[in-house]
N, C-alpha and C positions, 0 to 999 in steps of 0.2 A: 402692459405691452405683451406679456406672455399670453394673456387671454386673447388679445387681438390676433396674435400669430396663430393660436389654436383655431380661432374662428376662420381665419384665412385658409388654413389647411383643410378644414371641414368643407368649405365652400368651393375651393379650387385645388383639389388634391394633386392635379397634374402640373401645377405651376409652383416654382420655388419661391418661397417668401424671401424678400430682400429687405433686411432691416436698414433703418437709417435714422439719424437723429431727429428729423422733422416728425417722424411717426411718434417718437417719445414725447415731443412737445405737444402734439395734438392729444395724445392719451393723457398727459398730465393735466392739461387744461380741462378736458372733459371730466376727469375725475374730481377736479375742484368744483365743478358744477354738481356732480353727484353728492359731494360732501356739503353742499350749501355755501361754499366760500365764494363762488361766482354765481350771480343771478342772471346776467346778460352776457353772452359770449358770441363773438363773431370770429369765424375762422375762414380766411381767404387763402386759397392755394390753387395751383394749376390743375387742369384736368388730369385724370388718371393718376391721382396721388393717394389712392386708397381711402379717400374721404367718405364715400358712401358705406363701405364695409365698416369703417370705424364709427361713423356718426349714426347711421340709420340701422345698423345690424348689431355690431358688437356692443356699442354703448347701451342701447336699451336692454340687451340681454344681460349685460353686466349689472346695470341698475336693478333690474327685476330679480336677478339672482341674489343680490344683497338685501333687497327689500321687495318681496313679491306683492306688496300692497300699493306700490307706486303706480300712478296713472300717467301714461305717456301718449302724446299725440305726435305722430311722425308725418311730415308733409313733404311732398315732392311736386314738381311742376306738372306731372301727368299721372293719371290713374294707373296705367300699366307699369310705370316705374315704381310707384308706391307699392303696387302689388308684388313686384319682384323683390323689393327690400323686405316686405312682410314675409314672403316665402323663405327668403334666406334667413331671416330671424327665426322662423319656425324650425328650419333645418338645424340651426345651432342649439336651440333650447330643447330639442328632442334628441340630440346626440347623447349617447351613453356617458361620454366624459363630462358633459355639462351637468347631467343629473348627479354624477358623483361629486362634482365640485360644489353644487348648490342643492343639497338634498331637501331643503325646505321649499324649493320651487316646484310647483305642479300646475299643469294646465287644467282649467276647468272644462268639464264636458258641456257646460251650458252655452259657452260661446267660444268657438274655435274655427273661425272662417278666414278667408284670404285677407279680408280687411281688418279683422279684429280678433285679438287673442286675449282671453282673460285668465287669471290665475285663481286658484282655490282661495286665495287671500283677497280676492276682489281687485287685484291689480289689473291693469289694461295696457296693451299696446294697440293703439288705433291708427291705421294707415289711411291717409286721405291725400287728395291732390289740391292744388291751389284752386279756390273757387268752390270746393266741395262743401256739402252741407254739414254743419256741426251743431245744429239746433239741439239743445238738451245735452250736449256732450261737453266734457271738461277734462282737465288734467293738471297735474302739478309740474309737468315737464313737457315742453314743446320743442321738437327738433325740426328745423326747416333745412332741407337738403336740396340745393339747387332749385329755388322757387321759380326760375324762368330759364328756358333753354336759350342758348346763344342765338338761334335763328330768329327768336322773337325780340331780341334786345333792341332792335332799331324801331320797333313799333311802340310809339308813345301810348297808344290805347292799351296794349297788353301790359306794358310796364305799369301804367297807372292802375290797371285792374289788379295786378299782384299787390301793389302797395296799399290800395284801398281795402282789399280783402284782408290783408294783415291787420290794418288799422281798425277796421269796422267789425270784423268777425273773429279773427284768430286771437287777438289780444284779450277779448272778453271771455275766452275759454279757459283761462287760468283759474283753477279752483281757489288758489290763495294768491291774491294780487301782490301781497307784500313779499312772500317767500318763494313763489313759483318761479321757475327758471325757463329761459328761452335761449336756444342755441341756433344760430344761423351759420351754415357751412356751405360755401359756394365759391365758384370762380367769379371774379368781377366781369360783368359784360357791358356795363354802361354806367355813366356818372349818376344816372337817376334810377339805378336798379335798387333792390330792396335794401342793400347795405347803405347806399348813398342816401336813401330815403330815411332810414331810422337814425343814422348818425347826424343828418342835418336837423332832425327834429329836436335833438338834445333834450328829450323829455326825461331820460335817465342815462346814467353812465354805462357804457359798454366796454367790456374787456375785448380788445381786438388783437388777434394773432394773425399777422400778415406774413405769408411765406411766398415771396416771388420766386420764379424759376431761377433767376439770377439776381443775387443781392445787389440792391442799388445803394445801400449805405450800411455801415456797420451797426449791428444790433445784437444785444445779448438776450437770448431766448431761453426761458426756463424749460427744462426737459424732465424735471422731477424735483422732489423735495431736496433742496440744496444742490441741485445739478443744473447746468446750463450749457448752451452752445453759443459761441460767438460766430454769428453769421456775417462774414466779412464781405465788403464790397467786391463784386465780381465773382464771388463764389457761386457755384452751381448747386441747386437744392439737393438733387439726388443724382450725382454723376454716373452711378452704376446703371441707372435706368435711362436717364436722359442726359447724355453728355452735352457739352457746349456746342459741338458741331451739329448735333441733332437739333438743338434749340435754334441754331442759326437757320437751319433748313425750314423749321416751323415758321420762323419770322418771315422768311422770304415767301413761303406759301400763303400765309395768313395775311400778311401786310402788317405794317407797324402798329396801326390802331388796334386791331384785334389782338395781336400778340401782347401789346402793352396792357390791355385789359385782362385777358384770360390767363396769361402766363406771368405777367409782372404785377398784376393786381393794381394797375394804375390806369383806369379808363380815361380816355380823353374825349372831348365832345366830337361827335361826327362832323368832319369838315374843319374842326378847329374852333377855338374859343375866340380870343382877341385876334389872332392871326389865322386866317382861313387857309386851309390846304389848297383850295382852288386858286388862290392869289399867287402862289409860288411858281415861278418858271424853273425849268430844269435844263441842265446842260450836260452833254456827254464829255466835252472838253472845253475848258475855259478859253477865252480869246488869248492870243499871243500877247505878251507884254510889249507895249510900245512906249514911245517917248512921252506920250500924253497920259499913259496909265499911271495909276497910283497903286502901290501895295501897302495896305494898312493893316497893322496888327493891333488888336484891342485886348488889353489885359484887365480882367477882374480878378484881383488876388484875394485870398482868404485873409481874414483878420489876424489869424495866427497860423504858423506852420505846424506840420505834424499830421499823422494819420488819423487822429481823432477829430480834426477840425474840418472846416468847410473846404469846398473845392476852389482851386485856382484855375481859371479858364483863359485861354488865348484863342481868339478867332482871327484867322488871316483872310483878307479880302483883296480881290483885284477890283479896282473901281475905274470905270471907263465910260465916258458919255453918260454920266449920272446913272449908271447901272452897277449893281453890286454883285460880285460873284464870290461866293464863299468857297475858299480853297481848302481850308483845313480848320479843324477844331482840336485843340489840346485841352484836356481836362484831367487834373490830377491833384492829389494831396501831397504837398511838399513842405519840408522845412525850408528855412530861408536859403541856405547855401545851394540846395538842390533846385529851388525855384529860380535863383539867379542863373545857374548853369543851363536850365531848361530854356529860359528867356533868351540867353545868348545863342544857344543852339538853334532855336526857332528863327531868330533874327538872321543867323548865318545861312540857314536853309532857304529862307524866302526873300531875303534882302529887301525888307520893307523900306518905303520912302519915309514913313513915320510910324511911331509906336505910341498908341494911346494907353495910358496907365492911370487908373483911378487912384487918386491921392488919399489912400486910406490903408490902414493896417500895414501889411508887408509891402504894399505897393509904394508907399512913401520912400522906403529904403531902396526899393528896386529902381525907382526913377533916378536917384542920384548915382547908383552903381552903373546903370546902362548909359547915362550921359557921359561917364568917364570911359566906358569900355566898348560902346557900340558906335558904329558909324552912322546910325539912323538918327533922324530927328525925334527926340523923345518929348512927348506932350503930357504935361501934368494936367489931369482932368479932375474937376470937382463938380459932381452932380448937384443940380439946383432943385430938382424935384424928386418925388418918390419913384420907385421902380416902375409901378404900373403907369404913371403919367408919362414917364420917359418913353416906355415902349408904345404907349398909345399914340404919341406924336409920330413915332417912326413907322407905325402900322400903315400909314398912307403910302409909304414906299412899296410895301408888299402889295397893297391893293392896286397900285398903279403898274404893277408888273416890273418893278425895277430890281427886285431881289431874285437872284438865281442860285439854286442849290444843285449839287451834283445828283445824277440819277443813282449813283452808287458810291459809297464810301464806308469804311469800317466804323466811323464815328457817327454816321448819319442817323441810325435808328434812335439811339438815346437822345441825340440832339433834337430830332423832330418830336419825340415824345414830350420833351420839356417845352418846346416852342409852341406846339399846337394846344397844349393844355393850359398854358399861362393865361390868367393869373392863378389857376387852380393847381398848378404843378407843385410837386413836393419840393423841388429845387428851382432856383431861378438864377444861378450863377452864369449859365450860358446866355440867358436872356439879357443880363446886365452887359455882358461883353458885346452882344449883337446891337443893342440899342445905342451903346456908346460908339460902335463902329459906324452905324448908319447915320448917326448925327455928324460923324466925320469931324468931330471937334468943333461943332458950331451950335446946334440947337439943344438947349436944355443944359448946357455945361459952361462952367467957367474954366478958361484955359490959361496955361502958363508955358512958355517955351516954344510958341509957334515960330 
């Protein structure tokens, strides 16, 4: 990391360097590649997170400083971007401080161009763009930095061109197929981008470092030998540079789909997967509750309580004339006493006519407690089919225009990210609550207590 900081100061002397734990995590994983301990590495992180300086400039300079005989191919989506990274690399290795740190490194006079730099030890840093010619060229380290720009992400032709160039051209350029290393550093832009492509192939195991702008689940991330950072749910990646309020503005400007992909590293299919975005109707204000209305709460509880376990979710719906208006989503990790208090508070707030609770895990105990303490009708629900089948049955209500979501709500963006990505979403607890509510205690479930 001290080397990265020195490179940053050399390239942007007027900008203050802002250290953060995620930079140490990136540096640690890249150095494991240099040491031969990782052969395939994917790093996914938001834009403007210092990835290009670290991966395309500092890392090749660090590798060649330690071993001037290494042969490195650096790839970007465009020739002008590849050339910029190459010029930044040259600025670093020609700096007096670099020469002092790595006295064994020297540039060869035989080849020192914008695209290619060679060392006196026959090492190489070759810059190219996706689709560029690599006939007769090879390396023992390939670095791919943003192989497709976000503006091209929706073009199937361009995505496929990137993926096939990687498969048919770039892979064959490794000098040593067994020990050569490949690093992909990019923001996610589509489910079928290069990261989606290589991970679906499952031809070889990849080490994946995913750094969303806002943590979606707890994870322990190595930041050095014997060091780690616990990235907790809801934590912002680099609050000094991009606080949560700024990320919220990005979400509003970009839309949920783009923000989910580029900032959260969770791309969803354009338009939705099982549930299509175009099927959902929107409301500014829900209908007034009338005598014929139902207020239904649907609970999907975690199998166990506590912060390290799954989410417990309650969706609250107003149902009228066979139309479903989603009023509220509560999602949290609770131990059982807290779960019970939250269920009672939500019941008091919305005064549901009935509460559906899956009879599993902590839900079983919650059913008995709420029957004693709540004035609502408590329905014990036992799902009869798998999650995907249950949601598939209820998808007809979305397609028929019976499901209404609010135009704005603080819980809406993460809810939609899960809804429109299902069944490919990371989590499905909100989905379980939705399908249970839309069934309204009838289709696909065995009931008790109606």
